[in-house]
Backbone bond lengths (Angstrom), bond angles and torsions (degrees), N, CA, C in turn:
res aa  C-N    CA-C-N  psi(-1)  N-CA   C-N-CA  omega(-1)  CA-C   N-CA-C  phi
1 X - - - 1.453 - - 1.523 109.60 -
2 X 1.313 116.02 148.62 1.456 120.30 -175.07 1.515 111.41 -60.81
3 X 1.343 117.96 -43.62 1.458 120.12 -177.00 1.516 111.14 -63.49
4 X 1.345 116.30 -38.91 1.458 119.70 178.99 1.516 110.17 -67.39
5 X 1.333 117.68 -38.80 1.454 121.27 179.10 1.520 110.87 -62.71
6 X 1.322 117.31 -45.95 1.456 120.89 179.29 1.517 110.10 -62.92
7 X 1.329 115.97 -41.51 1.460 121.10 178.35 1.521 110.86 -57.42
8 X 1.354 116.30 -44.73 1.456 120.45 -179.35 1.521 111.27 -65.95
9 X 1.318 118.07 -41.52 1.459 121.71 -179.08 1.527 110.63 -63.78
10 X 1.323 116.80 -42.24 1.460 119.61 -179.99 1.520 110.71 -64.19
11 X 1.315 117.32 -43.56 1.461 119.86 179.38 1.526 111.51 -64.52
12 X 1.325 117.05 -39.95 1.452 120.53 179.33 1.516 110.23 -63.84
13 X 1.323 117.77 -41.45 1.461 121.60 177.39 1.513 110.29 -61.16
14 X 1.331 115.88 -40.68 1.458 121.36 179.33 1.517 110.38 -62.57
15 X 1.328 117.29 -44.64 1.455 120.85 -176.41 1.514 111.16 -66.75
16 X 1.314 116.56 -32.67 1.460 118.98 179.15 1.513 110.44 -65.28
17 X 1.280 119.43 -31.25 1.448 122.54 174.50 1.534 109.14 -78.73
18 X 1.116 112.54 21.77 1.425 121.73 170.17 1.404 112.18 153.72
19 X 36.562 98.41 -84.28 1.400 61.94 51.42 1.518 112.70 -96.66
20 X 1.172 155.96 39.89 1.436 143.42 178.58 1.504 109.95 -115.12
21 X 1.288 116.76 142.47 1.433 123.23 178.48 1.506 109.20 -114.11
22 X 1.342 116.22 123.04 1.449 120.11 177.03 1.522 107.38 -93.44
23 X 1.341 117.76 114.50 1.458 121.93 -172.01 1.529 112.81 -77.45
24 X 1.331 118.08 -9.37 1.456 118.52 -179.22 1.524 110.56 -69.86
25 X 1.323 116.12 157.18 1.457 121.44 178.19 1.529 109.47 -64.89
26 X 1.320 116.17 137.84 1.458 120.53 -179.20 1.519 106.28 -143.10
27 X 1.318 117.19 70.16 1.448 121.19 -173.48 1.525 111.25 -71.68
28 X 1.314 115.05 143.64 1.453 121.08 178.30 1.517 109.29 -70.48
29 X 1.314 116.83 127.31 1.458 122.42 177.17 1.527 107.87 -107.19
30 X 1.321 115.87 124.10 1.461 120.74 -178.41 1.522 108.80 -75.19
31 X 1.309 116.42 123.00 1.455 121.85 -179.55 1.530 110.08 -79.20
32 X 1.339 117.76 161.81 1.474 119.77 176.32 1.528 112.34 -57.22
33 X 1.345 117.45 -37.15 1.468 119.83 178.13 1.523 111.22 -63.34
34 X 1.341 116.01 -41.46 1.470 119.52 178.32 1.527 110.83 -65.94
35 X 1.330 116.99 -39.29 1.464 120.27 178.95 1.535 110.59 -61.17
36 X 1.335 116.02 -43.77 1.473 119.77 178.42 1.528 110.59 -65.10
37 X 1.335 116.09 -39.75 1.465 120.03 179.15 1.526 110.84 -62.97
38 X 1.324 116.78 -44.72 1.465 120.66 -179.82 1.522 110.33 -64.83
39 X 1.342 117.00 -40.73 1.466 120.45 178.52 1.528 110.47 -61.87
40 X 1.332 116.80 -40.25 1.467 120.38 177.59 1.523 111.04 -63.94
41 X 1.336 116.06 -41.22 1.462 119.86 -179.65 1.523 111.29 -65.90
42 X 1.337 116.29 -40.56 1.471 119.81 178.75 1.524 109.96 -61.89
43 X 1.340 116.39 -38.91 1.459 120.24 178.93 1.524 111.46 -66.25
44 X 1.340 116.39 -36.86 1.466 120.56 -178.90 1.524 112.37 -77.18
45 X 1.353 116.20 -35.19 1.469 121.07 -176.11 1.533 109.55 -127.65
46 X 1.329 117.54 67.46 1.466 119.50 -174.26 1.520 114.26 -61.27
47 X 1.319 117.86 -28.11 1.459 120.26 179.94 1.508 114.11 -85.73
48 X 1.327 116.09 -4.25 1.461 119.55 -175.08 1.516 113.01 -94.94
49 X 1.321 117.03 -26.59 1.461 119.62 -174.80 1.521 110.35 -73.40
50 X 1.334 116.13 132.59 1.457 121.53 -179.31 1.527 109.64 -122.94
51 X 1.308 117.84 113.70 1.463 119.33 175.80 1.525 109.81 -73.41
52 X 1.319 116.34 179.97 1.463 119.96 177.85 1.521 110.13 -57.95
53 X 1.325 115.91 146.61 1.455 120.42 179.55 1.525 110.12 -64.91
54 X 1.311 117.29 -42.66 1.467 122.46 178.46 1.518 108.28 -115.95
55 X 1.335 116.14 126.10 1.461 120.09 -176.17 1.524 113.05 -57.72
56 X 1.322 116.71 -33.07 1.464 119.95 -176.56 1.524 112.98 -96.05
57 X 1.328 116.38 12.95 1.458 119.37 -176.02 1.521 112.01 -68.02
58 X 1.331 115.28 135.58 1.451 122.39 174.11 1.524 107.77 -120.42
59 X 1.339 118.94 125.09 1.474 120.39 -179.97 1.520 111.86 -52.33
60 X 1.333 116.51 135.77 1.464 121.44 -177.35 1.526 112.80 -92.45
61 X 1.340 116.90 -14.45 1.452 120.55 -178.98 1.517 112.05 -83.28
62 X 1.320 115.32 -171.17 1.465 121.07 178.88 1.523 108.80 -118.54
63 X 1.292 114.58 148.87 1.455 121.83 -178.34 1.524 107.80 -121.03
64 X 1.325 117.10 125.16 1.456 119.69 -175.68 1.529 110.30 -150.32
65 X 1.305 114.88 164.03 1.458 121.41 -178.95 1.516 109.82 -97.95
66 X 1.327 116.10 128.59 1.464 122.06 177.29 1.529 107.69 -102.20
67 X 1.302 115.61 109.86 1.456 120.32 -175.55 1.528 111.92 -59.54
68 X 1.334 116.76 -41.32 1.457 120.85 -177.52 1.527 112.38 -64.70
69 X 1.330 116.69 -26.68 1.463 121.31 179.16 1.524 112.22 -97.22
70 X 1.319 115.87 -13.62 1.464 122.36 -176.73 1.525 110.92 56.64
71 X 1.322 116.11 40.65 1.461 119.01 176.64 1.523 111.49 -158.46
72 X 1.321 113.20 158.83 1.451 121.23 175.69 1.526 109.54 -80.12
73 X 1.327 115.59 144.88 1.459 121.94 179.40 1.526 108.66 -130.71
74 X 1.328 116.29 136.00 1.459 120.80 169.05 1.522 106.78 -94.33
75 X 1.332 116.88 129.56 1.463 122.78 -170.91 1.520 108.70 -130.40
76 X 1.334 116.88 123.10 1.461 119.53 -179.12 1.516 113.44 -76.50
77 X 1.335 117.76 -15.57 1.465 120.51 178.76 1.532 109.33 -76.81
78 X 1.322 118.84 130.63 1.459 120.81 -179.37 1.517 113.75 -64.13
79 X 1.330 117.10 -25.22 1.467 121.62 175.94 1.520 108.46 -160.51
80 X 1.323 116.30 167.99 1.463 119.71 177.15 1.528 111.42 -69.89
81 X 1.323 115.91 -31.74 1.462 120.71 -179.17 1.527 110.36 -67.96
82 X 1.307 116.00 122.16 1.458 120.53 178.23 1.517 114.48 75.62
83 X 1.326 117.80 8.91 1.467 120.36 180.00 1.524 110.38 -68.42
84 X 1.343 118.12 147.30 1.465 120.15 176.48 1.519 111.37 -56.19
85 X 1.311 116.98 145.18 1.467 120.88 -179.98 1.519 111.91 -88.59
86 X 1.333 116.89 -5.11 1.467 120.82 176.90 1.534 107.70 -99.38
87 X 1.307 115.51 120.25 1.466 121.49 -174.19 1.524 110.98 -113.52
88 X 1.330 114.90 136.34 1.455 122.27 170.21 1.526 107.48 -112.30
89 X 1.312 116.91 125.76 1.460 121.57 175.13 1.519 107.61 -93.29
90 X 1.326 116.74 122.84 1.463 121.93 179.99 1.527 109.19 -99.09
91 X 1.314 116.10 131.05 1.463 121.55 179.34 1.518 108.45 -113.36
92 X 1.318 115.49 116.12 1.466 119.22 -176.77 1.532 111.81 -71.01
93 X 1.333 115.56 176.55 1.460 121.25 178.34 1.531 109.35 -91.12
94 X 1.303 117.95 -166.83 1.459 121.05 -175.24 1.522 112.90 -67.41
95 X 1.332 117.49 -10.70 1.463 119.59 178.40 1.527 112.10 -85.62
96 X 1.318 117.14 -4.59 1.448 120.27 168.14 1.515 116.69 81.61
97 X 1.318 114.45 -147.62 1.467 124.99 -166.72 1.527 110.61 -84.13
98 X 1.328 118.93 68.74 1.463 120.65 -174.91 1.531 111.52 -110.86
99 X 1.323 115.26 165.85 1.461 120.37 -170.90 1.527 113.30 -66.89
100 X 1.328 118.12 -26.86 1.463 119.29 179.26 1.534 110.38 -61.14
101 X 1.328 116.01 -41.95 1.459 120.26 179.26 1.536 110.43 -66.75
102 X 1.338 115.89 -36.68 1.471 119.99 178.25 1.528 110.43 -66.65
103 X 1.315 116.44 -38.43 1.461 119.84 179.49 1.527 110.89 -63.68
104 X 1.334 116.70 -42.43 1.459 119.63 178.17 1.531 110.02 -63.87
105 X 1.335 117.10 -40.87 1.467 120.06 177.09 1.523 110.67 -58.99
106 X 1.328 116.97 -42.85 1.463 120.54 178.55 1.523 111.07 -61.30
107 X 1.332 116.71 -40.20 1.467 120.06 -179.72 1.522 111.77 -69.57
108 X 1.322 116.23 -38.10 1.463 119.13 177.57 1.527 109.85 -64.12
109 X 1.343 115.91 -42.83 1.466 119.93 -179.42 1.524 111.24 -64.17
110 X 1.338 116.39 -38.62 1.467 120.01 179.72 1.520 110.36 -70.92
111 X 1.330 116.03 -41.47 1.457 121.03 177.14 1.512 112.49 65.75
112 X 1.333 114.79 178.88 1.459 122.53 174.31 1.510 105.97 -127.93
113 X 1.302 115.53 102.40 1.453 119.19 -175.35 1.516 112.57 82.23
114 X 1.348 117.44 0.87 1.462 121.40 -179.77 1.524 110.61 -127.07
115 X 1.332 116.06 26.61 1.456 120.97 -174.17 1.522 111.84 -54.92
116 X 1.321 115.07 131.28 1.454 120.58 175.36 1.510 114.85 82.73
117 X 1.352 117.86 4.04 1.466 119.24 -176.46 1.526 113.32 -85.91
118 X 1.333 117.24 -20.23 1.453 119.59 -175.55 1.522 111.93 -129.62
119 X 1.322 114.46 143.22 1.462 122.76 169.94 1.522 105.63 -109.27
120 X 1.314 116.95 120.32 1.459 120.86 -177.30 1.521 109.43 -103.36
121 X 1.328 115.82 131.20 1.460 122.24 179.99 1.521 109.30 -119.59
122 X 1.334 116.05 136.19 1.458 120.93 172.92 1.525 108.04 -118.58
123 X 1.323 118.08 98.63 1.465 119.90 174.62 1.529 109.97 -71.18
124 X 1.323 117.47 145.89 1.458 120.61 179.61 1.531 109.34 -86.84
125 X 1.316 115.49 80.69 1.456 121.87 -175.05 1.532 112.95 -62.88
126 X 1.329 117.59 -24.11 1.463 120.81 -176.13 1.528 112.56 -94.82
127 X 1.319 118.39 21.78 1.464 120.57 -174.91 1.531 112.75 -63.47
128 X 1.319 116.90 -22.56 1.465 119.75 179.66 1.519 112.08 -106.55
129 X 1.315 115.83 16.32 1.454 120.38 179.54 1.509 110.34 132.50
130 X 1.327 117.93 146.89 1.464 121.82 -175.99 1.517 113.37 -70.61
131 X 1.312 114.98 141.57 1.455 126.28 174.61 1.531 112.21 64.81
132 X 1.295 114.64 129.75 1.457 122.04 177.79 1.514 107.88 -152.02
133 X 1.304 116.98 -158.48 1.458 120.44 179.64 1.523 109.10 -141.43
134 X 1.314 114.66 169.30 1.465 120.77 177.21 1.525 109.88 -58.32
135 X 1.315 115.51 -42.23 1.464 120.87 -174.46 1.522 112.71 -74.55
136 X 1.338 118.44 -25.72 1.464 120.73 -174.36 1.520 113.49 -97.19
137 X 1.311 116.88 17.86 1.458 118.34 173.66 1.509 116.29 138.42
138 X 1.343 118.03 -29.71 1.458 119.62 -176.76 1.524 111.31 -65.67
139 X 1.322 116.91 -37.46 1.463 119.96 177.79 1.520 111.99 -60.34
140 X 1.324 116.01 -43.57 1.464 119.49 178.48 1.518 110.99 -65.99
141 X 1.329 117.02 -36.17 1.468 120.39 177.04 1.528 111.14 -61.02
142 X 1.340 116.39 -41.99 1.465 119.85 179.09 1.524 110.04 -64.11
143 X 1.317 117.08 -46.05 1.469 120.49 178.62 1.528 111.36 -60.45
144 X 1.329 116.44 -44.60 1.461 120.35 -178.98 1.527 111.34 -64.31
145 X 1.333 116.45 -38.18 1.472 120.16 178.60 1.524 110.61 -63.03
146 X 1.334 116.58 -44.23 1.465 120.43 177.95 1.522 110.51 -61.12
147 X 1.317 117.33 -48.47 1.471 120.80 -178.14 1.520 111.73 -62.83
148 X 1.322 117.13 -38.83 1.464 120.26 -178.24 1.528 110.94 -66.46
149 X 1.331 116.93 -49.26 1.462 119.33 -175.60 1.533 112.01 -77.28
150 X 1.305 117.65 -20.59 1.462 119.39 172.18 1.530 110.19 -62.98
151 X 1.320 117.30 -35.21 1.462 121.49 178.48 1.527 112.17 -64.09
152 X 1.338 116.42 -25.38 1.463 119.47 -179.82 1.525 112.82 -94.49
153 X 1.342 117.24 10.58 1.462 120.11 172.65 1.508 116.25 111.38
154 X 1.347 118.88 -4.72 1.467 119.99 177.89 1.524 109.76 -66.91
155 X 1.332 116.61 139.16 1.464 119.08 -176.56 1.526 114.51 -126.11
156 X 1.334 117.73 -8.34 1.463 120.92 -179.52 1.525 108.19 -139.39
157 X 1.349 116.62 136.18 1.460 120.69 -176.07 1.522 111.44 -131.50
158 X 1.315 114.87 139.85 1.453 122.70 171.21 1.519 107.54 -136.12
159 X 1.316 116.65 174.73 1.464 120.52 -178.24 1.515 108.62 -148.47
160 X 1.329 117.38 147.26 1.461 120.52 170.96 1.519 108.47 -144.23
161 X 1.333 115.34 150.20 1.455 119.05 -176.60 1.508 112.40 -148.14
162 X 1.339 114.18 156.60 1.453 123.06 -177.79 1.529 109.86 -108.26
163 X 1.320 116.71 125.91 1.458 122.45 175.77 1.534 110.48 54.12
164 X 1.332 118.81 -109.34 1.468 121.68 175.08 1.522 110.75 -52.37
165 X 1.326 116.48 -39.24 1.457 121.10 178.90 1.514 113.01 -65.64
166 X 1.337 117.26 -23.48 1.455 120.33 175.47 1.512 111.18 -66.21
167 X 1.335 116.14 -38.87 1.465 120.01 177.02 1.527 110.51 -64.70
168 X 1.322 116.39 -42.11 1.462 120.76 177.70 1.530 109.99 -62.06
169 X 1.318 116.82 -40.30 1.463 121.11 -177.32 1.524 111.95 -66.90
170 X 1.331 116.99 -39.73 1.462 118.30 179.81 1.532 110.20 -69.94
171 X 1.319 117.45 -34.45 1.471 119.47 175.81 1.528 110.35 -63.97
172 X 1.325 116.50 -39.33 1.467 119.94 177.84 1.526 110.45 -62.02
173 X 1.338 116.55 -41.53 1.468 120.40 -179.94 1.523 112.03 -69.15
174 X 1.320 117.11 -21.39 1.462 121.03 178.27 1.527 112.60 -85.03
175 X 1.329 117.19 -32.53 1.464 120.17 -167.32 1.526 115.53 -115.49
176 X 1.322 117.45 -15.55 1.468 119.34 -175.98 1.520 109.03 -115.98
177 X 1.310 116.19 111.12 1.458 120.57 -176.83 1.506 114.31 -63.59
178 X 1.327 117.50 -23.68 1.461 120.76 -179.14 1.522 112.70 -71.10
179 X 1.324 117.85 -18.97 1.462 121.65 -179.64 1.520 109.46 -76.05
180 X 1.337 115.84 114.18 1.469 120.34 -177.39 1.526 112.71 -85.85
181 X 1.339 116.49 -25.15 1.455 120.01 -178.51 1.511 109.96 -161.89
182 X 1.338 116.05 152.72 1.460 121.09 179.83 1.520 109.46 -135.06
183 X 1.325 116.49 141.36 1.455 122.63 175.51 1.516 109.33 -112.98
184 X 1.330 117.40 126.63 1.463 122.46 -178.47 1.524 108.03 -112.09
185 X 1.319 116.61 106.34 1.463 122.07 -174.08 1.523 108.56 -104.09
186 X 1.346 116.87 113.97 1.464 122.17 -176.60 1.541 108.93 48.88
187 X 1.346 117.52 54.36 1.466 120.20 -170.95 1.523 113.11 -72.68
188 X 1.318 115.85 149.57 1.462 121.03 172.77 1.525 108.82 -119.31
189 X 1.328 116.02 151.95 1.454 120.61 177.56 1.509 114.80 72.47
190 X 1.328 117.72 17.60 1.473 121.76 -179.90 1.521 108.89 -103.82
191 X 1.338 116.77 131.56 1.465 121.09 -178.93 1.525 109.70 -123.11
192 X 1.331 115.91 164.55 1.467 121.44 -176.50 1.529 112.40 -56.53
193 X 1.327 116.50 -40.65 1.463 119.91 -177.26 1.526 113.13 -64.11
194 X 1.326 117.69 -17.27 1.465 119.70 177.17 1.525 111.10 -59.24
195 X 1.328 116.42 -28.22 1.467 120.29 -177.55 1.531 112.39 -67.80
196 X 1.327 117.70 -19.32 1.462 120.85 -173.57 1.526 113.45 -72.63
197 X 1.323 116.93 -22.03 1.469 119.44 -174.89 1.525 112.96 -120.08
198 X 1.316 117.26 18.70 1.462 120.09 179.74 1.527 110.82 -71.00
199 X 1.320 116.31 139.32 1.463 121.40 176.38 1.523 111.74 -104.26
200 X 1.336 117.07 -12.14 1.453 120.96 180.00 1.521 109.83 -130.78
201 X 1.321 116.07 172.53 1.466 120.83 178.00 1.527 109.98 -73.97
202 X 1.336 116.40 148.03 1.460 121.24 -179.13 1.525 109.56 -130.62
203 X 1.315 115.17 134.12 1.464 122.17 176.51 1.517 107.97 -109.07
204 X 1.339 117.47 120.57 1.456 122.34 177.89 1.518 109.68 -92.65
205 X 1.326 115.99 128.83 1.465 121.78 178.57 1.529 108.41 -128.91
206 X 1.332 117.96 73.01 1.463 120.05 179.56 1.518 111.59 -70.88
207 X 1.325 115.61 154.95 1.465 120.86 175.12 1.528 109.08 -83.23
208 X 1.327 115.57 169.18 1.468 119.56 -173.23 1.508 113.22 -63.64
209 X 1.339 118.10 -26.98 1.467 120.38 -178.69 1.528 112.66 -100.65
210 X 1.328 118.11 10.95 1.462 121.45 177.92 1.526 110.72 -77.30
211 X 1.338 117.60 155.58 1.487 119.68 176.47 1.528 110.69 -62.33
212 X 1.334 114.75 156.45 1.458 121.08 178.24 1.526 109.59 -60.21
213 X 1.356 116.12 129.47 1.454 120.61 -179.34 1.531 111.63 -111.21
214 X 1.318 117.56 13.56 1.454 121.32 -176.45 1.519 111.25 -74.04
215 X 1.323 118.11 -42.55 1.469 121.07 -173.74 1.528 110.84 -78.85
């Protein structure tokens, strides 16, 4: 389908470069516990941590709290008025709600030759503590995000995720019919049998040191 093809092209371009709504700013503040957790993760996976692509980068989207979802969302659309009706949900890796992920969302939203076609949302899945699973709440968060933004006029949904987020994205493509396509970037916890129950198209974007995914 054309929409799935465009979705895949935008994600590939990105990878190559590496009910009430409260409208006030509600930026995520990293707690001391989260800082210690991230420091521990960096020590365990020194090659996995990715700082911002540009040192002086400032996120171009808006960050706000959605009361109906009980979580903060990073949104590449400057406002709800005139926002694209095609939404991509971005799922960060185990390092959480950091600016590198926001920068990639901004680039996906801007696109190359596809400007203005996508609204990218990053829900703060770790708001109740770092790292979880599809079964322990993240799956419901994805469903709730789709249902909430569908009420505001969104009509097409896709998802992409990094590492841990890749596992979340493939689960979404297996269980949520509204997901038209999923991008798995350096995914973890994904196995061949996952392909047997997919309901949407999936784009695999392994890193150079990932195991062979051809077979």
